[in-house]
A tleap script that builds the chain and sets N, CA, C and O, in Angstrom:
source leaprc.protein.ff14SB
mol = sequence {
  NMET SER LEU THR VAL MET ARG ARG VAL THR
  PHE CYS ALA GLY HIE ARG LEU LEU ASN HIE
  ASP GLY LYS CYS VAL ASN LEU HIE GLY HIE
  ASN TYR VAL ALA GLU PHE TYR VAL VAL ALA
  ASP GLN GLN ASP GLU VAL GLY ARG VAL ILE
  ASP PHE LYS LEU LEU LYS ILE ARG CYS LYS
  GLY TRP LEU ASP GLU HIE TRP ASP HIE ALA
  PHE LEU LEU TRP ASP LYS ASP THR GLU ALA
  LEU ASN ALA ILE ARG GLN THR ASN PRO HIE
  ARG ILE PHE GLU LEU PRO TYR ASN PRO THR
  ALA GLU ASN LEU ALA LYS TYR LEU LEU GLU
  ILE ALA CYS PRO GLN MET LEU GLU GLY THR
  GLY ALA ARG ALA GLN ARG VAL VAL ILE TRP
  GLU SER GLU GLU SER CYS ALA GLU VAL THR
  VAL ALA CASP
}
set mol.1.N position { 0.809 -1.371 0.178 }
set mol.1.CA position { -0.018 -0.097 -0.011 }
set mol.1.C position { 1.252 1.092 -0.163 }
set mol.1.O position { 2.478 1.053 -0.056 }
set mol.2.N position { 0.023 2.378 -0.539 }
set mol.2.CA position { 0.901 3.446 -1.057 }
set mol.2.C position { 0.292 4.433 -0.416 }
set mol.2.O position { -0.750 4.646 -1.036 }
set mol.3.N position { 0.393 5.288 0.660 }
set mol.3.CA position { -0.141 6.447 0.662 }
set mol.3.C position { 0.347 7.959 0.610 }
set mol.3.O position { 1.221 8.462 1.317 }
set mol.4.N position { -0.516 8.662 -0.525 }
set mol.4.CA position { 0.188 10.356 -0.837 }
set mol.4.C position { -0.405 11.109 -0.505 }
set mol.4.O position { -1.525 10.625 -0.341 }
set mol.5.N position { -0.397 12.666 -0.129 }
set mol.5.CA position { -0.738 13.594 0.691 }
set mol.5.C position { -0.852 14.572 -0.679 }
set mol.5.O position { -0.341 14.250 -1.752 }
set mol.6.N position { -1.391 15.463 -0.527 }
set mol.6.CA position { -1.191 16.762 -1.370 }
set mol.6.C position { -1.640 17.655 -0.970 }
set mol.6.O position { -2.759 17.603 -0.459 }
set mol.7.N position { -0.750 19.113 -1.072 }
set mol.7.CA position { -1.037 20.677 -0.701 }
set mol.7.C position { -0.687 21.053 -1.967 }
set mol.7.O position { 0.175 20.661 -2.754 }
set mol.8.N position { -1.823 22.182 -2.011 }
set mol.8.CA position { -2.352 23.032 -2.939 }
set mol.8.C position { -1.861 24.515 -2.725 }
set mol.8.O position { -2.629 25.166 -2.017 }
set mol.9.N position { -0.774 25.179 -3.173 }
set mol.9.CA position { 0.037 26.668 -3.141 }
set mol.9.C position { -0.682 27.012 -4.082 }
set mol.9.O position { -1.244 26.373 -4.971 }
set mol.10.N position { -0.597 28.777 -3.662 }
set mol.10.CA position { -0.900 29.219 -5.052 }
set mol.10.C position { 0.015 30.657 -5.296 }
set mol.10.O position { -0.058 31.218 -4.203 }
set mol.11.N position { 0.570 31.238 -5.912 }
set mol.11.CA position { 1.589 32.005 -6.450 }
set mol.11.C position { 1.504 32.785 -7.232 }
set mol.11.O position { 0.757 32.236 -8.042 }
set mol.12.N position { 1.768 33.870 -7.675 }
set mol.12.CA position { 1.503 35.142 -8.432 }
set mol.12.C position { 3.328 35.736 -8.892 }
set mol.12.O position { 4.162 36.323 -8.202 }
set mol.13.N position { 3.379 35.236 -10.379 }
set mol.13.CA position { 4.881 35.284 -10.704 }
set mol.13.C position { 5.025 36.043 -12.325 }
set mol.13.O position { 4.142 36.011 -13.183 }
set mol.14.N position { 5.977 36.514 -12.419 }
set mol.14.CA position { 6.142 37.221 -13.737 }
set mol.14.C position { 6.983 36.208 -14.470 }
set mol.14.O position { 7.624 35.463 -13.729 }
set mol.15.N position { 7.130 36.004 -15.888 }
set mol.15.CA position { 8.224 35.352 -17.026 }
set mol.15.C position { 8.066 35.621 -18.039 }
set mol.15.O position { 7.234 36.497 -18.274 }
set mol.16.N position { 8.705 35.067 -18.996 }
set mol.16.CA position { 8.616 35.115 -20.223 }
set mol.16.C position { 9.301 33.664 -20.612 }
set mol.16.O position { 9.558 32.884 -19.695 }
set mol.17.N position { 9.590 33.314 -21.963 }
set mol.17.CA position { 9.994 31.946 -22.426 }
set mol.17.C position { 10.406 32.618 -23.964 }
set mol.17.O position { 9.885 32.933 -25.033 }
set mol.18.N position { 12.249 32.587 -22.987 }
set mol.18.CA position { 13.212 33.281 -24.863 }
set mol.18.C position { 13.267 32.214 -25.620 }
set mol.18.O position { 13.593 31.106 -25.195 }
set mol.19.N position { 12.920 32.494 -26.926 }
set mol.19.CA position { 13.138 32.001 -28.321 }
set mol.19.C position { 11.470 30.871 -28.511 }
set mol.19.O position { 11.375 29.842 -29.179 }
set mol.20.N position { 10.329 31.574 -27.638 }
set mol.20.CA position { 9.310 31.054 -27.976 }
set mol.20.C position { 8.377 31.903 -29.246 }
set mol.20.O position { 8.486 33.127 -29.317 }
set mol.21.N position { 7.937 31.538 -29.716 }
set mol.21.CA position { 7.434 31.479 -31.103 }
set mol.21.C position { 6.136 32.223 -31.039 }
set mol.21.O position { 5.624 32.576 -32.102 }
set mol.22.N position { 5.545 32.501 -29.888 }
set mol.22.CA position { 4.408 33.061 -29.608 }
set mol.22.C position { 4.476 34.290 -28.814 }
set mol.22.O position { 5.412 35.079 -28.680 }
set mol.23.N position { 3.401 34.295 -28.357 }
set mol.23.CA position { 2.759 35.686 -27.662 }
set mol.23.C position { 3.944 35.490 -25.611 }
set mol.23.O position { 4.329 36.204 -24.685 }
set mol.24.N position { 3.959 34.513 -25.912 }
set mol.24.CA position { 4.810 34.063 -24.364 }
set mol.24.C position { 6.568 34.641 -24.431 }
set mol.24.O position { 7.253 34.704 -23.410 }
set mol.25.N position { 6.998 34.956 -25.570 }
set mol.25.CA position { 8.021 35.755 -25.569 }
set mol.25.C position { 8.260 36.726 -24.755 }
set mol.25.O position { 9.211 36.758 -23.975 }
set mol.26.N position { 7.378 37.612 -24.889 }
set mol.26.CA position { 6.996 39.087 -24.102 }
set mol.26.C position { 7.372 38.942 -22.536 }
set mol.26.O position { 7.733 37.775 -22.382 }
set mol.27.N position { 7.415 39.392 -21.750 }
set mol.27.CA position { 7.714 39.615 -19.961 }
set mol.27.C position { 5.958 39.485 -20.221 }
set mol.27.O position { 5.218 39.986 -21.068 }
set mol.28.N position { 5.715 38.572 -19.069 }
set mol.28.CA position { 3.805 38.418 -18.674 }
set mol.28.C position { 3.714 37.639 -17.799 }
set mol.28.O position { 4.660 36.880 -17.587 }
set mol.29.N position { 2.405 37.574 -16.918 }
set mol.29.CA position { 2.719 37.180 -15.629 }
set mol.29.C position { 1.412 35.913 -15.724 }
set mol.29.O position { 0.516 35.768 -16.555 }
set mol.30.N position { 1.780 35.092 -14.451 }
set mol.30.CA position { 0.561 34.371 -13.963 }
set mol.30.C position { 0.408 33.950 -12.861 }
set mol.30.O position { 1.354 33.828 -12.082 }
set mol.31.N position { -1.194 33.542 -12.470 }
set mol.31.CA position { -1.595 33.295 -11.298 }
set mol.31.C position { -1.754 31.566 -11.295 }
set mol.31.O position { -2.667 30.813 -11.633 }
set mol.32.N position { 0.167 31.270 -10.513 }
set mol.32.CA position { 0.071 29.902 -10.495 }
set mol.32.C position { -0.394 29.150 -9.889 }
set mol.32.O position { -0.534 29.840 -8.879 }
set mol.33.N position { -0.967 27.811 -9.515 }
set mol.33.CA position { -0.786 26.833 -8.621 }
set mol.33.C position { -0.124 26.112 -8.718 }
set mol.33.O position { 0.078 25.785 -9.888 }
set mol.34.N position { 0.654 25.375 -7.671 }
set mol.34.CA position { 1.144 24.378 -7.847 }
set mol.34.C position { 0.788 23.547 -6.702 }
set mol.34.O position { 0.506 24.004 -5.594 }
set mol.35.N position { 0.818 21.913 -7.106 }
set mol.35.CA position { 0.340 20.968 -6.341 }
set mol.35.C position { 1.691 19.943 -5.861 }
set mol.35.O position { 2.478 19.369 -6.614 }
set mol.36.N position { 1.668 19.934 -4.720 }
set mol.36.CA position { 2.938 18.974 -4.093 }
set mol.36.C position { 2.134 17.877 -3.640 }
set mol.36.O position { 1.168 17.973 -2.883 }
set mol.37.N position { 2.670 16.648 -4.238 }
set mol.37.CA position { 2.377 15.232 -3.808 }
set mol.37.C position { 3.598 14.478 -2.494 }
set mol.37.O position { 4.777 14.132 -2.570 }
set mol.38.N position { 2.997 14.476 -1.832 }
set mol.38.CA position { 4.172 13.702 -1.063 }
set mol.38.C position { 3.764 12.650 -0.151 }
set mol.38.O position { 2.742 12.520 0.523 }
set mol.39.N position { 4.900 11.859 -0.301 }
set mol.39.CA position { 5.011 10.607 0.460 }
set mol.39.C position { 5.884 10.009 1.155 }
set mol.39.O position { 7.041 10.337 0.893 }
set mol.40.N position { 5.688 8.934 2.276 }
set mol.40.CA position { 6.636 8.867 3.442 }
set mol.40.C position { 6.811 6.722 3.189 }
set mol.40.O position { 6.202 5.796 2.655 }
set mol.41.N position { 7.868 6.938 3.883 }
set mol.41.CA position { 8.363 5.478 3.946 }
set mol.41.C position { 7.198 4.830 4.803 }
set mol.41.O position { 6.585 3.809 4.489 }
set mol.42.N position { 6.976 5.679 6.059 }
set mol.42.CA position { 5.976 4.884 7.108 }
set mol.42.C position { 5.367 6.301 7.615 }
set mol.42.O position { 5.999 7.348 7.484 }
set mol.43.N position { 4.442 6.253 8.039 }
set mol.43.CA position { 3.098 7.130 8.808 }
set mol.43.C position { 4.065 7.310 9.754 }
set mol.43.O position { 5.094 6.657 9.933 }
set mol.44.N position { 3.529 8.503 10.495 }
set mol.44.CA position { 3.778 8.876 11.702 }
set mol.44.C position { 3.206 8.268 12.989 }
set mol.44.O position { 2.715 7.139 13.005 }
set mol.45.N position { 3.296 9.136 14.168 }
set mol.45.CA position { 2.445 8.226 15.326 }
set mol.45.C position { 1.270 8.388 15.511 }
set mol.45.O position { 0.580 7.641 16.205 }
set mol.46.N position { 0.762 9.656 14.755 }
set mol.46.CA position { -0.458 10.204 14.584 }
set mol.46.C position { -1.526 9.171 13.439 }
set mol.46.O position { -2.754 9.088 13.453 }
set mol.47.N position { -0.416 8.392 12.397 }
set mol.47.CA position { -0.875 8.166 11.422 }
set mol.47.C position { -0.890 9.185 9.831 }
set mol.47.O position { -1.641 8.921 8.893 }
set mol.48.N position { -0.306 9.865 9.834 }
set mol.48.CA position { 0.165 10.980 8.826 }
set mol.48.C position { 1.069 10.426 8.052 }
set mol.48.O position { 1.590 9.366 8.400 }
set mol.49.N position { 1.400 11.026 6.911 }
set mol.49.CA position { 2.359 10.649 5.876 }
set mol.49.C position { 3.259 12.341 6.373 }
set mol.49.O position { 4.433 12.434 6.731 }
set mol.50.N position { 2.678 12.996 6.291 }
set mol.50.CA position { 3.052 14.406 7.088 }
set mol.50.C position { 1.767 14.735 7.430 }
set mol.50.O position { 0.765 14.129 7.051 }
set mol.51.N position { 1.817 16.453 8.710 }
set mol.51.CA position { 1.349 16.639 8.774 }
set mol.51.C position { 0.580 17.858 7.881 }
set mol.51.O position { 1.401 18.562 7.292 }
set mol.52.N position { -0.828 18.245 7.665 }
set mol.52.CA position { -0.800 19.016 6.470 }
set mol.52.C position { -0.341 20.695 6.653 }
set mol.52.O position { -0.157 21.438 5.689 }
set mol.53.N position { -0.173 21.201 8.403 }
set mol.53.CA position { -0.135 22.146 8.377 }
set mol.53.C position { 1.395 22.581 8.625 }
set mol.53.O position { 1.719 23.738 8.889 }
set mol.54.N position { 2.434 21.338 8.487 }
set mol.54.CA position { 3.273 21.680 8.096 }
set mol.54.C position { 3.643 21.601 6.714 }
set mol.54.O position { 4.298 22.584 6.367 }
set mol.55.N position { 3.433 20.718 5.767 }
set mol.55.CA position { 3.503 20.682 4.693 }
set mol.55.C position { 3.107 22.113 3.679 }
set mol.55.O position { 3.655 22.556 2.670 }
set mol.56.N position { 1.782 22.623 4.544 }
set mol.56.CA position { 2.040 24.242 4.219 }
set mol.56.C position { 3.097 24.982 4.323 }
set mol.56.O position { 3.864 25.314 3.419 }
set mol.57.N position { 3.145 25.277 5.575 }
set mol.57.CA position { 4.138 25.983 5.799 }
set mol.57.C position { 5.529 26.385 5.525 }
set mol.57.O position { 6.109 27.456 5.701 }
set mol.58.N position { 6.134 24.615 4.780 }
set mol.58.CA position { 7.042 24.232 4.409 }
set mol.58.C position { 7.225 24.841 2.655 }
set mol.58.O position { 8.026 25.666 2.214 }
set mol.59.N position { 6.045 23.987 1.880 }
set mol.59.CA position { 5.562 24.289 0.899 }
set mol.59.C position { 5.560 26.241 0.314 }
set mol.59.O position { 6.327 26.779 -0.486 }
set mol.60.N position { 4.389 26.859 1.102 }
set mol.60.CA position { 4.099 28.042 0.834 }
set mol.60.C position { 5.166 29.060 1.048 }
set mol.60.O position { 5.639 30.000 0.410 }
set mol.61.N position { 5.384 28.392 2.406 }
set mol.61.CA position { 7.327 29.419 2.667 }
set mol.61.C position { 7.839 29.655 1.816 }
set mol.61.O position { 7.832 30.810 1.390 }
set mol.62.N position { 8.653 28.437 1.065 }
set mol.62.CA position { 9.262 28.405 0.468 }
set mol.62.C position { 9.189 29.213 -1.057 }
set mol.62.O position { 10.052 29.851 -1.659 }
set mol.63.N position { 7.717 28.879 -1.408 }
set mol.63.CA position { 7.128 29.404 -2.549 }
set mol.63.C position { 6.960 31.444 -2.440 }
set mol.63.O position { 6.932 32.354 -3.269 }
set mol.64.N position { 6.895 31.354 -1.096 }
set mol.64.CA position { 6.068 33.015 -0.790 }
set mol.64.C position { 7.709 33.591 -0.855 }
set mol.64.O position { 7.745 34.783 -1.159 }
set mol.65.N position { 9.150 32.924 -0.610 }
set mol.65.CA position { 10.443 33.332 -0.104 }
set mol.65.C position { 10.817 33.374 -1.314 }
set mol.65.O position { 11.397 34.424 -1.593 }
set mol.66.N position { 10.673 32.371 -2.454 }
set mol.66.CA position { 11.460 32.481 -3.573 }
set mol.66.C position { 11.048 33.162 -4.533 }
set mol.66.O position { 11.786 33.910 -5.175 }
set mol.67.N position { 9.315 32.933 -4.857 }
set mol.67.CA position { 9.062 32.861 -6.659 }
set mol.67.C position { 7.685 33.882 -6.465 }
set mol.67.O position { 7.033 34.338 -7.404 }
set mol.68.N position { 7.513 34.035 -5.529 }
set mol.68.CA position { 5.547 34.701 -5.277 }
set mol.68.C position { 6.113 36.028 -5.469 }
set mol.68.O position { 7.100 36.362 -4.813 }
set mol.69.N position { 5.478 36.952 -6.463 }
set mol.69.CA position { 5.908 38.322 -6.901 }
set mol.69.C position { 7.318 38.696 -7.235 }
set mol.69.O position { 7.923 39.700 -6.860 }
set mol.70.N position { 7.891 37.384 -8.269 }
set mol.70.CA position { 8.999 37.476 -8.738 }
set mol.70.C position { 9.439 37.151 -10.053 }
set mol.70.O position { 9.504 35.936 -10.238 }
set mol.71.N position { 9.787 37.918 -11.102 }
set mol.71.CA position { 10.234 37.268 -12.318 }
set mol.71.C position { 11.326 36.193 -12.505 }
set mol.71.O position { 12.527 36.275 -12.249 }
set mol.72.N position { 10.377 34.816 -13.188 }
set mol.72.CA position { 11.406 33.587 -13.098 }
set mol.72.C position { 11.562 33.754 -14.439 }
set mol.72.O position { 10.724 34.067 -15.285 }
set mol.73.N position { 12.997 33.456 -14.573 }
set mol.73.CA position { 13.873 34.297 -15.617 }
set mol.73.C position { 15.205 32.873 -15.649 }
set mol.73.O position { 15.895 32.429 -14.731 }
set mol.74.N position { 15.130 32.478 -17.165 }
set mol.74.CA position { 16.132 31.871 -17.596 }
set mol.74.C position { 17.853 32.804 -16.939 }
set mol.74.O position { 18.158 33.996 -16.963 }
set mol.75.N position { 18.321 32.043 -16.621 }
set mol.75.CA position { 19.496 32.551 -16.041 }
set mol.75.C position { 20.358 33.105 -17.795 }
set mol.75.O position { 21.385 33.748 -17.579 }
set mol.76.N position { 20.120 32.965 -18.930 }
set mol.76.CA position { 20.775 33.040 -20.358 }
set mol.76.C position { 20.279 34.590 -20.891 }
set mol.76.O position { 20.896 35.454 -21.514 }
set mol.77.N position { 18.436 34.530 -20.192 }
set mol.77.CA position { 17.829 35.656 -20.491 }
set mol.77.C position { 17.938 37.552 -20.080 }
set mol.77.O position { 17.223 38.407 -19.556 }
set mol.78.N position { 19.529 37.435 -20.814 }
set mol.78.CA position { 20.389 38.598 -20.257 }
set mol.78.C position { 19.328 39.940 -20.333 }
set mol.78.O position { 19.077 40.733 -19.425 }
set mol.79.N position { 18.813 39.921 -21.680 }
set mol.79.CA position { 17.918 41.036 -22.114 }
set mol.79.C position { 17.128 41.277 -21.025 }
set mol.79.O position { 17.285 42.358 -20.458 }
set mol.80.N position { 16.077 40.285 -20.487 }
set mol.80.CA position { 15.092 40.556 -19.563 }
set mol.80.C position { 15.445 40.476 -18.325 }
set mol.80.O position { 14.647 40.873 -17.477 }
set mol.81.N position { 16.929 39.860 -17.864 }
set mol.81.CA position { 17.144 39.885 -16.697 }
set mol.81.C position { 17.747 41.484 -16.515 }
set mol.81.O position { 17.606 41.920 -15.373 }
set mol.82.N position { 18.372 42.367 -17.453 }
set mol.82.CA position { 18.644 43.019 -17.414 }
set mol.82.C position { 18.030 44.691 -17.345 }
set mol.82.O position { 18.425 45.780 -16.930 }
set mol.83.N position { 16.409 43.926 -18.261 }
set mol.83.CA position { 15.283 45.107 -18.118 }
set mol.83.C position { 14.769 45.020 -17.081 }
set mol.83.O position { 14.387 46.123 -16.690 }
set mol.84.N position { 14.392 43.580 -15.870 }
set mol.84.CA position { 13.673 44.175 -14.142 }
set mol.84.C position { 14.870 44.730 -14.117 }
set mol.84.O position { 14.824 45.941 -14.334 }
set mol.85.N position { 16.085 44.232 -13.907 }
set mol.85.CA position { 16.838 45.053 -12.723 }
set mol.85.C position { 17.401 46.404 -13.191 }
set mol.85.O position { 18.362 46.897 -12.600 }
set mol.86.N position { 16.893 46.941 -14.115 }
set mol.86.CA position { 16.035 48.434 -14.350 }
set mol.86.C position { 15.390 49.309 -13.558 }
set mol.86.O position { 15.492 50.536 -13.552 }
set mol.87.N position { 14.498 48.380 -12.669 }
set mol.87.CA position { 13.223 48.618 -11.816 }
set mol.87.C position { 13.859 48.781 -10.244 }
set mol.87.O position { 14.978 48.385 -9.916 }
set mol.88.N position { 13.361 49.127 -9.789 }
set mol.88.CA position { 13.486 49.446 -7.899 }
set mol.88.C position { 12.512 49.536 -7.424 }
set mol.88.O position { 12.114 50.699 -7.492 }
set mol.89.N position { 11.579 48.632 -6.737 }
set mol.89.CA position { 12.407 47.333 -6.259 }
set mol.89.C position { 12.079 46.487 -7.523 }
set mol.89.O position { 11.284 46.699 -8.439 }
set mol.90.N position { 13.016 45.374 -7.267 }
set mol.90.CA position { 12.556 43.753 -8.347 }
set mol.90.C position { 12.712 42.785 -7.427 }
set mol.90.O position { 13.283 42.812 -6.337 }
set mol.91.N position { 12.099 41.865 -8.032 }
set mol.91.CA position { 12.524 40.271 -7.607 }
set mol.91.C position { 12.580 39.588 -8.429 }
set mol.91.O position { 11.671 39.476 -9.251 }
set mol.92.N position { 13.832 38.818 -8.463 }
set mol.92.CA position { 14.558 37.615 -9.410 }
set mol.92.C position { 14.659 36.525 -9.268 }
set mol.92.O position { 15.376 36.287 -8.297 }
set mol.93.N position { 14.251 35.548 -9.814 }
set mol.93.CA position { 14.516 34.183 -9.381 }
set mol.93.C position { 14.897 33.128 -11.231 }
set mol.93.O position { 14.258 32.571 -12.123 }
set mol.94.N position { 16.702 33.510 -10.755 }
set mol.94.CA position { 16.775 32.884 -12.281 }
set mol.94.C position { 17.334 31.056 -11.906 }
set mol.94.O position { 18.031 30.351 -11.176 }
set mol.95.N position { 16.446 31.072 -12.979 }
set mol.95.CA position { 16.348 29.328 -13.249 }
set mol.95.C position { 17.650 29.171 -14.389 }
set mol.95.O position { 18.034 30.107 -15.089 }
set mol.96.N position { 18.216 27.832 -14.414 }
set mol.96.CA position { 18.845 27.123 -15.178 }
set mol.96.C position { 18.369 26.813 -16.337 }
set mol.96.O position { 19.051 26.210 -17.166 }
set mol.97.N position { 17.012 27.220 -16.573 }
set mol.97.CA position { 16.417 26.627 -18.173 }
set mol.97.C position { 15.560 27.546 -18.277 }
set mol.97.O position { 15.443 28.297 -17.308 }
set mol.98.N position { 14.906 27.716 -19.191 }
set mol.98.CA position { 13.583 28.252 -19.642 }
set mol.98.C position { 12.561 28.071 -19.184 }
set mol.98.O position { 11.899 27.160 -19.681 }
set mol.99.N position { 11.860 29.005 -17.811 }
set mol.99.CA position { 10.853 29.104 -17.018 }
set mol.99.C position { 9.012 28.567 -17.585 }
set mol.99.O position { 7.892 29.055 -17.434 }
set mol.100.N position { 9.634 27.201 -18.335 }
set mol.100.CA position { 7.859 26.811 -18.533 }
set mol.100.C position { 7.651 26.307 -17.419 }
set mol.100.O position { 8.267 26.166 -16.362 }
set mol.101.N position { 6.395 25.984 -17.953 }
set mol.101.CA position { 5.266 25.172 -16.803 }
set mol.101.C position { 6.357 23.960 -16.445 }
set mol.101.O position { 6.828 23.779 -15.322 }
set mol.102.N position { 6.630 23.247 -17.514 }
set mol.102.CA position { 7.729 22.109 -17.281 }
set mol.102.C position { 8.489 22.118 -16.648 }
set mol.102.O position { 8.511 21.234 -15.792 }
set mol.103.N position { 9.360 22.929 -16.677 }
set mol.103.CA position { 10.741 23.590 -16.286 }
set mol.103.C position { 10.493 24.015 -14.457 }
set mol.103.O position { 11.134 23.790 -13.431 }
set mol.104.N position { 9.613 24.504 -14.683 }
set mol.104.CA position { 9.225 24.697 -13.119 }
set mol.104.C position { 8.332 23.977 -12.582 }
set mol.104.O position { 7.768 24.593 -11.678 }
set mol.105.N position { 7.893 22.792 -12.756 }
set mol.105.CA position { 7.419 21.820 -12.059 }
set mol.105.C position { 8.760 20.736 -11.918 }
set mol.105.O position { 8.851 19.775 -11.153 }
set mol.106.N position { 9.672 21.186 -12.833 }
set mol.106.CA position { 11.008 19.808 -12.627 }
set mol.106.C position { 11.878 20.856 -11.463 }
set mol.106.O position { 12.600 20.215 -10.700 }
set mol.107.N position { 11.879 21.657 -11.356 }
set mol.107.CA position { 12.526 22.444 -10.254 }
set mol.107.C position { 12.078 22.219 -9.305 }
set mol.107.O position { 12.933 21.674 -8.607 }
set mol.108.N position { 11.074 22.324 -8.746 }
set mol.108.CA position { 10.261 22.201 -7.783 }
set mol.108.C position { 10.335 20.897 -6.613 }
set mol.108.O position { 10.287 20.823 -5.385 }
set mol.109.N position { 10.502 19.772 -7.951 }
set mol.109.CA position { 10.315 18.545 -7.721 }
set mol.109.C position { 12.155 18.164 -7.321 }
set mol.109.O position { 12.528 17.662 -6.261 }
set mol.110.N position { 12.713 18.408 -8.031 }
set mol.110.CA position { 14.242 18.400 -7.763 }
set mol.110.C position { 15.204 18.938 -7.062 }
set mol.110.O position { 16.186 18.336 -6.627 }
set mol.111.N position { 14.888 20.388 -6.894 }
set mol.111.CA position { 15.773 21.161 -6.299 }
set mol.111.C position { 14.675 21.535 -4.834 }
set mol.111.O position { 14.877 20.999 -3.744 }
set mol.112.N position { 13.869 22.238 -5.007 }
set mol.112.CA position { 13.009 23.204 -4.416 }
set mol.112.C position { 12.278 21.973 -3.028 }
set mol.112.O position { 12.168 22.129 -1.812 }
set mol.113.N position { 11.952 20.946 -3.830 }
set mol.113.CA position { 11.089 20.171 -3.103 }
set mol.113.C position { 12.479 19.166 -1.762 }
set mol.113.O position { 12.043 18.635 -0.740 }
set mol.114.N position { 13.626 19.140 -2.026 }
set mol.114.CA position { 14.124 18.103 -1.208 }
set mol.114.C position { 14.606 19.144 0.090 }
set mol.114.O position { 14.922 18.737 1.208 }
set mol.115.N position { 14.581 20.560 -0.338 }
set mol.115.CA position { 14.918 21.815 0.644 }
set mol.115.C position { 13.792 21.653 1.511 }
set mol.115.O position { 13.880 21.427 2.718 }
set mol.116.N position { 12.644 21.784 0.808 }
set mol.116.CA position { 11.271 21.756 1.784 }
set mol.116.C position { 10.749 21.047 2.602 }
set mol.116.O position { 9.766 21.382 3.264 }
set mol.117.N position { 11.430 19.776 2.689 }
set mol.117.CA position { 10.883 18.607 3.355 }
set mol.117.C position { 12.065 17.993 3.833 }
set mol.117.O position { 11.968 16.797 4.105 }
set mol.118.N position { 13.270 18.603 4.011 }
set mol.118.CA position { 14.014 17.935 4.791 }
set mol.118.C position { 13.933 17.973 6.312 }
set mol.118.O position { 13.854 18.998 6.989 }
set mol.119.N position { 13.961 16.770 6.741 }
set mol.119.CA position { 14.251 16.577 8.133 }
set mol.119.C position { 12.375 15.664 8.677 }
set mol.119.O position { 12.097 15.044 9.704 }
set mol.120.N position { 11.518 15.988 7.475 }
set mol.120.CA position { 10.545 15.880 7.945 }
set mol.120.C position { 10.035 13.941 7.974 }
set mol.120.O position { 9.197 13.461 8.737 }
set mol.121.N position { 10.771 13.238 7.007 }
set mol.121.CA position { 10.740 12.195 6.600 }
set mol.121.C position { 9.760 12.123 5.164 }
set mol.121.O position { 9.529 11.073 4.564 }
set mol.122.N position { 9.445 12.951 4.921 }
set mol.122.CA position { 8.517 12.744 3.741 }
set mol.122.C position { 9.003 13.479 2.354 }
set mol.122.O position { 9.541 14.581 2.245 }
set mol.123.N position { 8.637 12.501 1.290 }
set mol.123.CA position { 9.869 13.162 0.165 }
set mol.123.C position { 8.538 13.369 -0.966 }
set mol.123.O position { 7.496 12.714 -0.942 }
set mol.124.N position { 8.865 14.387 -1.879 }
set mol.124.CA position { 8.036 14.507 -3.101 }
set mol.124.C position { 7.821 13.392 -4.312 }
set mol.124.O position { 8.611 13.514 -5.248 }
set mol.125.N position { 7.060 12.554 -4.387 }
set mol.125.CA position { 6.959 12.403 -5.273 }
set mol.125.C position { 6.451 12.446 -6.799 }
set mol.125.O position { 6.567 11.578 -7.665 }
set mol.126.N position { 5.598 14.261 -6.898 }
set mol.126.CA position { 4.859 14.271 -8.066 }
set mol.126.C position { 4.665 16.056 -7.906 }
set mol.126.O position { 4.289 16.514 -6.827 }
set mol.127.N position { 4.906 16.795 -8.864 }
set mol.127.CA position { 4.493 18.473 -8.560 }
set mol.127.C position { 3.962 18.310 -9.857 }
set mol.127.O position { 4.574 17.709 -10.740 }
set mol.128.N position { 2.851 18.818 -10.009 }
set mol.128.CA position { 2.200 19.828 -10.865 }
set mol.128.C position { 2.228 21.268 -10.837 }
set mol.128.O position { 2.228 21.922 -9.794 }
set mol.129.N position { 2.250 21.740 -11.971 }
set mol.129.CA position { 1.963 22.975 -12.036 }
set mol.129.C position { 1.077 23.844 -12.955 }
set mol.129.O position { 1.499 24.326 -14.007 }
set mol.130.N position { -0.330 24.033 -12.434 }
set mol.130.CA position { -0.884 25.115 -13.081 }
set mol.130.C position { -0.373 26.585 -13.503 }
set mol.130.O position { 0.183 27.316 -12.682 }
set mol.131.N position { -0.643 27.039 -15.093 }
set mol.131.CA position { -0.349 28.368 -14.820 }
set mol.131.C position { -1.509 29.398 -15.345 }
set mol.131.O position { -1.563 30.626 -15.286 }
set mol.132.N position { -2.712 28.116 -16.053 }
set mol.132.CA position { -3.802 28.713 -16.096 }
set mol.132.C position { -4.691 28.036 -15.821 }
set mol.132.O position { -4.220 27.182 -15.070 }
set mol.133.N position { -6.095 27.798 -16.001 }
set mol.133.CA position { -7.508 27.068 -15.405 }
set mol.133.C position { -7.315 26.115 -16.518 }
set mol.133.O position { -8.080 25.154 -16.427 }
set mol.134.N position { -6.733 26.094 -17.274 }
set mol.134.CA position { -6.427 25.328 -18.551 }
set mol.134.C position { -4.956 24.485 -19.023 }
set mol.134.O position { -4.644 23.772 -19.976 }
set mol.135.N position { -4.710 24.667 -18.585 }
set mol.135.CA position { -3.028 24.438 -18.415 }
set mol.135.C position { -2.489 24.136 -17.375 }
set mol.135.O position { -2.608 24.764 -16.322 }
set mol.136.N position { -1.479 22.604 -17.635 }
set mol.136.CA position { -0.392 22.249 -16.517 }
set mol.136.C position { 0.516 21.752 -16.857 }
set mol.136.O position { 0.604 21.786 -18.084 }
set mol.137.N position { 1.420 21.197 -16.312 }
set mol.137.CA position { 2.243 20.540 -16.581 }
set mol.137.C position { 2.489 19.507 -15.608 }
set mol.137.O position { 1.975 19.709 -14.508 }
set mol.138.N position { 3.321 18.178 -15.789 }
set mol.138.CA position { 3.354 17.862 -14.316 }
set mol.138.C position { 4.406 16.565 -14.635 }
set mol.138.O position { 4.373 15.823 -15.616 }
set mol.139.N position { 5.670 16.523 -13.099 }
set mol.139.CA position { 6.793 15.809 -13.483 }
set mol.139.C position { 6.547 14.756 -12.359 }
set mol.139.O position { 5.679 14.815 -11.487 }
set mol.140.N position { 7.216 14.057 -12.495 }
set mol.140.CA position { 6.591 12.455 -11.546 }
set mol.140.C position { 8.410 12.195 -11.386 }
set mol.140.O position { 9.305 12.442 -12.195 }
set mol.141.N position { 8.469 11.599 -9.985 }
set mol.141.CA position { 9.582 11.121 -9.586 }
set mol.141.C position { 9.999 9.630 -10.927 }
set mol.141.O position { 9.003 9.214 -11.519 }
set mol.142.N position { 10.620 9.324 -11.096 }
set mol.142.CA position { 10.875 7.820 -11.650 }
set mol.142.C position { 11.319 6.519 -11.174 }
set mol.142.O position { 12.309 6.263 -10.488 }
set mol.143.N position { 10.619 5.903 -11.544 }
set mol.143.CA position { 10.756 4.613 -10.483 }
set mol.143.C position { 12.116 4.111 -11.261 }
set mol.143.O position { 12.711 3.104 -10.878 }
savepdb mol mol.pdb
quit
């Protein structure tokens, strides 16, 4: 048997997709929804995978600190980085790849989730990023 819990967190962020062949090449923003699916090898003494309150604190806390109301930009997108840096104040989070929904989900699962869940005994199994009500990307740990 496998037990999974999920926490949904919303945040707002701007981005652009370098070399995109449509409108997304422009700076723009989204009201994102991130879903974190978390598993553990065993339930705690209360019977939980992880306390929902702790999961909220960890996931929402990381997103609030790093991505909420920031521009999520590829570290190779010097034009956009320089443009945003011309404004004060500004928040930028540089990513090692183009900030597609797929890459945001990948970054959260591979990089951010291990930080968020450190010391809890739980680990992220899947992350889904909704960039609109109609469009999402999902990444799952490979078996």
